[in-house]
C-alpha positions in Angstrom: 141.0 -10.4 131.0 138.5 -8.1 129.4 136.5 -5.5 131.4 133.2 -7.2 130.7 134.5 -10.6 131.8 135.9 -9.3 135.1 132.8 -7.3 135.9 130.4 -10.2 135.1 132.4 -12.8 137.1 132.9 -10.7 140.2 129.3 -9.4 140.4 127.9 -12.9 139.9 130.2 -14.2 142.7 129.1 -11.3 145.0 125.4 -11.9 144.5 125.9 -15.4 145.7 128.5 -14.9 148.5 127.9 -11.4 150.0 127.5 -11.1 153.7 124.2 -9.9 155.1 125.3 -6.5 156.6 122.9 -3.9 157.8 124.1 -1.0 155.7 123.5 -3.2 152.6 119.8 -3.6 153.2 118.9 -0.1 152.0 120.7 2.4 149.9 120.8 5.0 152.7 123.8 7.3 152.2 123.9 8.0 156.0 124.3 4.3 156.8 126.8 3.7 154.0 128.8 6.7 155.1 128.8 5.6 158.7 129.8 2.1 157.9 132.7 3.2 155.6 134.1 5.6 158.2 133.9 3.0 161.0 135.4 0.2 158.9 138.3 2.2 157.5 140.7 0.8 160.1 138.5 -1.9 161.6 137.4 -5.4 160.6 133.7 -6.0 160.1 133.4 -8.2 163.1 134.9 -5.5 165.4 133.2 -2.6 163.7 129.6 -4.0 163.5 128.8 -3.4 167.2 130.0 0.2 166.9 127.9 0.7 163.8 124.8 -0.7 165.6 125.5 1.5 168.6 125.8 4.6 166.4 122.6 3.9 164.5 120.7 3.4 167.8 122.1 6.6 169.4 122.2 8.7 166.2 119.6 7.2 163.8 120.1 9.9 161.1 122.5 12.6 160.1 120.5 15.3 162.0 120.6 13.4 165.2 124.4 13.0 164.9 124.8 16.7 164.1 122.7 17.8 167.0 124.5 15.5 169.5 127.2 16.8 171.8 130.7 15.9 170.6 131.5 14.2 173.9 128.6 11.8 173.4 129.9 11.0 169.9 133.5 10.4 171.2 132.1 8.2 173.9 130.2 6.1 171.4 133.4 5.9 169.3 135.6 4.9 172.3 137.8 1.9 171.5 137.9 2.3 167.7 141.0 4.7 167.8 141.7 7.3 165.2 139.5 9.8 167.1 139.9 12.4 164.4 137.5 10.3 162.4 134.9 10.7 165.1 135.4 14.5 165.2 135.2 14.7 161.4 132.1 12.5 161.5 130.4 15.0 163.8 131.6 18.0 161.9 130.5 16.5 158.6 127.0 15.8 159.9 126.8 19.5 161.0 127.8 20.7 157.6 125.2 18.5 155.9 122.6 19.8 158.3 123.5 23.4 158.0 124.6 23.7 154.3 122.7 20.9 152.6 119.4 21.0 154.5 120.2 17.6 156.1 120.5 15.8 152.7 123.6 14.1 151.5 125.1 15.5 148.3 124.7 13.0 145.5 127.9 13.3 143.5 131.5 12.4 144.2 132.8 15.9 143.6 130.3 17.4 146.1 130.9 14.6 148.7 134.7 14.9 148.6 134.4 18.6 149.8 132.8 17.5 153.1 134.9 17.3 156.3 136.6 13.9 156.7 135.3 12.5 153.4 138.1 11.5 151.1 138.1 9.9 147.6 137.4 6.4 148.9 134.4 7.3 151.0 133.0 9.7 148.4 133.3 7.0 145.8 131.5 4.5 148.0 128.6 6.8 148.9 128.1 8.2 145.4 128.2 4.7 143.7 126.3 2.6 146.2 123.6 5.2 147.1 123.4 7.2 143.9 124.6 5.0 141.1 127.5 7.3 140.1 130.2 5.3 138.2 133.1 6.1 140.4 135.4 3.2 141.5 136.3 2.6 145.1 139.9 1.7 145.8 140.9 0.3 149.2 143.2 -2.4 150.5 141.0 -5.2 149.2 140.7 -3.6 145.7 144.5 -3.1 145.6 145.0 -6.8 146.3 142.5 -8.1 143.8 143.5 -5.9 140.9 147.3 -6.3 141.6 147.0 -10.1 141.6 144.5 -10.6 138.8 146.2 -8.1 136.4 149.8 -8.3 137.7 150.0 -4.6 138.7 153.3 -4.0 140.5 152.8 -0.3 141.3 153.7 0.7 144.9 150.3 1.1 146.6 151.9 3.3 149.3 152.9 5.9 146.7 150.6 8.6 145.3 151.5 7.6 141.7 150.8 3.9 142.5 147.4 4.7 143.9 146.5 6.8 140.8 147.4 3.8 138.6 145.0 1.5 140.6 142.3 4.2 140.5 142.6 4.4 136.7 142.4 0.6 136.4 139.4 0.3 138.7 137.5 3.1 136.8 138.2 1.3 133.5 136.7 -1.9 134.9 133.7 -0.6 136.8 130.3 -1.7 135.5 128.6 1.6 134.7 125.1 0.0 134.9 125.5 -1.1 138.5 128.6 0.7 139.9 127.6 0.3 143.5 127.2 -3.5 143.2 130.6 -3.7 141.4 132.4 -1.7 144.0 131.0 -3.8 146.8 131.8 -7.0 144.9 135.5 -6.2 144.5 135.8 -5.2 148.1 133.9 -8.3 149.3 135.9 -10.6 147.1 139.2 -9.2 148.5 137.9 -9.5 152.1 136.5 -13.1 151.8 138.3 -14.9 149.0 141.5 -13.1 147.7 142.8 -12.6 151.2 146.2 -11.3 152.2 147.4 -14.7 153.3 146.5 -18.1 151.8 144.0 -17.0 149.2 141.9 -19.9 147.8 143.4 -19.8 144.3 142.2 -23.3 143.3 138.5 -22.4 143.5 138.9 -18.8 142.4 136.7 -17.4 139.7 139.8 -15.8 138.1 142.1 -18.8 138.4 142.5 -19.3 134.7 143.5 -15.8 133.9 145.0 -14.6 137.2 148.6 -13.2 136.9 149.6 -14.0 140.5 148.4 -17.6 140.3 150.2 -18.2 137.0 153.5 -16.7 138.3 153.1 -17.7 141.9 153.2 -14.1 143.0 150.4 -14.1 145.6 152.8 -13.2 148.4 154.5 -10.3 146.6 151.4 -8.6 145.2 150.3 -5.9 145.9 153.6 -4.1 146.3 153.9 -1.9 149.3 157.4 -0.3 149.9 156.7 2.3 152.5 157.4 1.2 156.1 155.7 2.7 159.2 158.2 4.4 161.6 157.1 3.8 165.1 157.7 6.5 167.7 158.3 5.4 171.4 156.8 7.6 174.1 156.9 7.5 177.9 153.9 8.7 179.8 153.8 9.3 183.6 150.2 9.6 184.8 149.2 10.9 188.2 145.6 9.9 189.2 144.7 12.4 191.9 141.9 11.2 194.1 139.9 13.1 196.6 137.6 10.8 198.5 136.0 8.6 195.9 136.4 11.2 193.1 139.2 11.2 190.5 140.7 14.3 188.8 140.6 14.3 185.0 140.8 16.7 182.1 140.1 16.8 178.4 143.1 16.6 176.1 143.2 19.9 174.2 146.6 19.9 172.6 147.2 18.9 169.0 148.1 15.3 169.7 146.6 11.8 170.0 143.2 11.5 171.8 142.2 15.1 171.3 139.0 15.7 173.2 139.2 12.5 175.3 139.8 12.6 179.1 142.9 11.5 180.9 144.8 12.2 184.1 147.5 14.7 184.9 150.4 13.7 182.6 154.2 14.3 182.6 155.8 12.9 179.4 159.5 12.0 179.3 162.0 9.4 180.4 162.4 10.6 184.0 159.8 9.3 186.4 158.8 9.2 190.0 157.0 11.5 192.4 160.2 13.6 192.8 160.1 14.6 189.1 161.0 18.3 189.0 157.9 19.2 187.0 155.8 17.4 189.5 157.4 19.0 192.5 156.3 22.5 191.4 152.7 21.6 191.5 152.2 22.3 195.2 150.0 19.2 195.5 151.0 17.0 198.5 149.4 13.7 198.5 149.8 10.1 199.7 150.7 7.6 197.1 148.3 4.6 197.2 149.4 1.1 196.2 152.1 0.3 193.6 152.6 2.1 190.3 151.0 0.2 187.3 152.8 0.1 184.0 150.9 -0.5 180.8 151.9 -0.6 177.1 149.6 0.7 174.4 150.3 0.2 170.6 149.1 2.8 168.1 149.8 2.6 164.4 152.7 5.1 164.6 153.4 5.1 168.3 154.3 2.8 171.2 153.3 4.2 174.5 154.7 3.0 177.8 152.6 4.5 180.6 153.2 4.4 184.3 150.2 5.2 186.6 150.3 6.4 190.2 147.4 7.1 192.4 147.7 9.9 194.9 145.2 10.6 197.6 144.8 14.4 198.2 143.2 16.1 201.2 139.7 17.5 200.8 140.6 21.2 201.1 139.8 24.4 199.2 143.5 24.7 198.3 143.3 21.3 196.7 140.4 22.3 194.5 142.3 25.5 193.5 145.4 23.6 192.6 143.6 21.0 190.5 141.7 23.8 188.7 144.9 25.6 187.9 146.0 22.4 186.1 142.8 22.2 184.2 141.6 19.2 186.2 138.2 18.6 187.6 136.9 16.0 190.0 134.5 13.4 188.7 132.4 10.8 190.6 132.6 7.1 189.6 129.3 7.4 187.7 130.5 10.5 185.8 133.8 8.7 184.9 132.0 5.9 183.2 130.3 8.3 180.8 133.4 10.3 179.9 135.1 9.6 176.6 138.4 8.1 177.4 141.4 6.5 175.5 141.5 2.7 175.8 144.7 3.1 177.8 142.9 5.0 180.5 139.9 2.5 180.5 142.4 -0.3 180.9 144.0 1.3 183.9 140.7 1.9 185.6 139.7 -1.7 185.0 143.1 -3.3 186.0 143.9 -1.0 189.0 140.5 -1.6 190.6 140.5 2.1 191.6 136.7 2.3 191.0 135.9 -0.9 192.9 
């Protein structure tokens, strides 16, 4: 299929079938950037409320740059991949400080900003500024692999480069933003991972996958994700109606979010050697609660214990030495927390 035929067919389809999404109503680079970052690991239906919340709380790049990081993390809570939220905040600050609050207009300028990779830079530069640079994401991989019979491994760097080359050969240079959105939308709505509607497809006469019944094997992805299992033992120290929490500062998951005192390892129980050295004597309340939490590369099994501590100066000193601080129920609600911690607070009834 020629470049012109592919471009014409998919843009015509897009203009008729595109979803009415808020970031498509204006070519605002801030809204395009925000939507692309939010939707990188999230479906549109799940990401849309987050997008609307961000736009309401941070209506422009300066507002986002000027906001405290904790407020940004709190708005992001539940999306996962919190490094994206931190990069979002840092990128906004760089645009404010180094670009006078205006988005750079070229791919090569955009890709130098924190957290903006080739995919996001291509989306912003093409949709907002008409730069002919092709976007390549999971949907694009799928459409091009099936239509043209591309069997390069999309998990490999060499494979991704092959798809980028093909996409850049096909892109409509007169309307690159529309073309990019068309291919992504076609992959999301029509050429889906499972059960694509091949009979009514605009490419059904020339599609390699349909001709060779290769829909289930294209695109090719060889790399498998290795999942790491971790055991967390949380101790929720309570003094009166307040709970002790701390921000996670180590280079690990959930950096900058708040959780309880944690001992990681297979051994558990209040008699854990590491716990016995803390000089915190409390009364365990209720039964321990065990929750599982699945991340992309990790499976966390977490046990939670609630311990009531006496309201003494020595207690405050001991908590402070552990980096913990007491928070009221109202304060807890506003702290940015991992979903796992929010689940515990909801299921344990500890705040009721």
